Residue, then its C-alpha position, 0 to 999 in steps of 0.5 A: x861181741x857187739x856184732x855177733x850178739x844181735x845176729x845170734x838173737x836174730x837167729x834165735x828169734x827166726x828159729x823160734x818163729x820157724x818152730x812155732x809155724x811148722x805144721x803140727x804132727x798128726x795126733x794118734x790114738x794109743x791103747x793103754x788098757x790090756x790088749x786082750x781078755x781071757x775067759x776063766x776056765x779050761x779051754x772048751x772041748x767040743x764033741x766032734x765025730x770020730x771021722x772026717x774034719x771040722x771047724x767052728x768059728x764064732x763070727x767076728x770073735x774067733x775060732x772055738x775049735x777044730x778037729x781032723x787034718x785040714x786037707x782038701x777033700x771033695x765037698x759035694x753040693x757044699x760048693x753051691x754056697x760059693x755059687x750063691x755067694x758070687x751070684x749075690x755079690x755080682x747081683x745084690x738082692x735085698x731082703x724080701x726082694x725077688x731080684x732079676x728074672x732068669x730065663x730057663x734055657x734048653x740045657x737047664x731043662x735037659x739037665x733037669x732030667x738027670x735026676x733019673x741018674x741020681x743027680x739032685x735037680x729041679x726037674x719041673x722047669x722047662x725051656x722058656x720058664x722064668x725064675x726070679x733070682x731068689x727062686x734060683x738061689x732057693x733051688x740050689x740051696x734047698x733041693x740042691x739043684x745041679x741044673x740050676x747051679x749051672x744055669x746061674x753060672x751061665x747067667x752070671x758069667x756067660x759060661x760055666x768055665x768063666x764062672x769057675x774062674x770067678x769061684x777060684x778067684x773069690x776063694x783066693x780073696x777070702x783066704x781059702x788056701x786049700x780050695x779048688x772049684x772045678x764046677x758050679x754044682x759040686x758034683x765033680x770029685x775034683x771040687x775040693x776044700x777043707x772045713x776051715x776054708x768053708x767056714x771062711x766062706x760061711x762067715x761071709x754068707x751069714x752077713x747076707x740077709x737075703x741068703x739067710x732068708x732062703x737057707x733058713x727055710x725048712x721047705x721051699x715051693x717051686x714055681x710049679x707048686x712042688x714042695x722041696x724039703x731042706x736037706x739041712x735038718x738043723x734049720x729048726x735049731x739054727x735058724x740059718x742053715x747054709x748048705x749040705x753036700x753028699x756024694x759017694x766020694x765026698x760022704x756027708x758034708x755040711x756048712x752050717x750056722x746058728x744064732x744065739x743071744x749072749x749077754x745082750x748080743x746076737x752071736x753067730x756060730x759058723x761051722x763045717x763038718x766034712x767027710x762023714x761016711x757012715x750011712x745014711x750019710x746025710x743023717x750022720x752029718x746032720x746029727x754030728x753037726x747038731x751035737x757040735x753046734x748045740x755044744x758050742x752055743x752052750x759054751x758061749x758066755x759073756x763077761x763085763x771087762x771094762x766099765x763106762x768112763x774107764x780110761x782106755x787110752x790117750x790121744x798123743x799130740x806128737x809133741x809129748x802131750x797126752x789127753x786121756x780117752x774114755x769108754x762111752x758104755x760098759x764093754x761086755x765080751x762074748x767068749x768061752x772058757x779059756x778063750x783070749x779075746x783081743x782088744x784094739x783101737x781104730x782111730x777117727x780123724x783125730x783133730x788137733x783141738x776138740x772139746x771133752x766128750x768128742x768121739x775120737x775112735x772105737x774100741x773093738x773087742x774081737x777080730x773086727x769082723x761080723x759080731x765083734x763088739x765095738x764101743x766109741x771112745x771119747x776125750x775125757x777132757x779138752x784136747x788142746x794144741x801143743x804149747x809154745x814150749x813144746x813147739x819150740x823144743x821139738x826135734x825131727 
């Protein structure tokens, strides 16, 4: 007994030292508040048309509604929305800038004359003319110029074929599973998509201020001085527009967006309606889209769901210690009747020790994109390292 007792004591001491010196586990942030909030009332029903398909999102918050079977259909010049997106992604343009200079080639001049065959073109350009990037984007988004869409494709990727590969790769990146692009202008009936997929693209487009500057114009004057009117009649109501697309095969199609102030937040609604064949198709698709958009904006409401100082979670030190975290301001959610908005935490690099009031993460209300509401959360009291007893008794 006399021999083993010192050894046992030594082992206990060594064990205690080893336990106390082991690296501490990384602290984590956990949500204790409800992970969702449901707005009062029965689910909102939008006034959709009786033909075609449609989809409408509130950017960063969720999907408000849809109708029709989401099967791929021809979309006409709505395809130019992807053309503009890729060009602006590859060659970023700041708000108010003109951007790079693009020389008009012989093919673009020749194709400008295709307006005689019924194509939408910019027929005022000649070989050797120079368009700024902003002018070229305006030409495809306002008068829907096919020849300039193809010119942009050649300028960006070297050839239209190479650019089409980019279009389809980008569609895949954005989760546009039912979309296939076969040309940069949308003239080909084999360029197909769904309303749902186009709204996915629209949710990205509305984040580009330089593009919104262009699509929100009711008219555009080209370098020759000719005035072109926006085919999207919703611009006075939406302030954003986006892109129309009409052909005999595709019917009337529109990717649109609008902004509204709700509960002190600027909310962006993004929608698409495809396959409107009642003549005149451009008027029909504008009319039905306007009805759906204005109804969606009317349905938007806000609710205070959490108050400044509310405990919404805790920092877990990994050894059983919990330090409460609180909101730094009231949380107001935007939604509509029957909608369930989700709440989630995103942690910062949480330290092992910190003073009360230290920011340790963010509470997000919405899907985390675009218009989602984000509120910092801070420590309610000092965060201390785990005590010796916690270190000593840890396992694993």
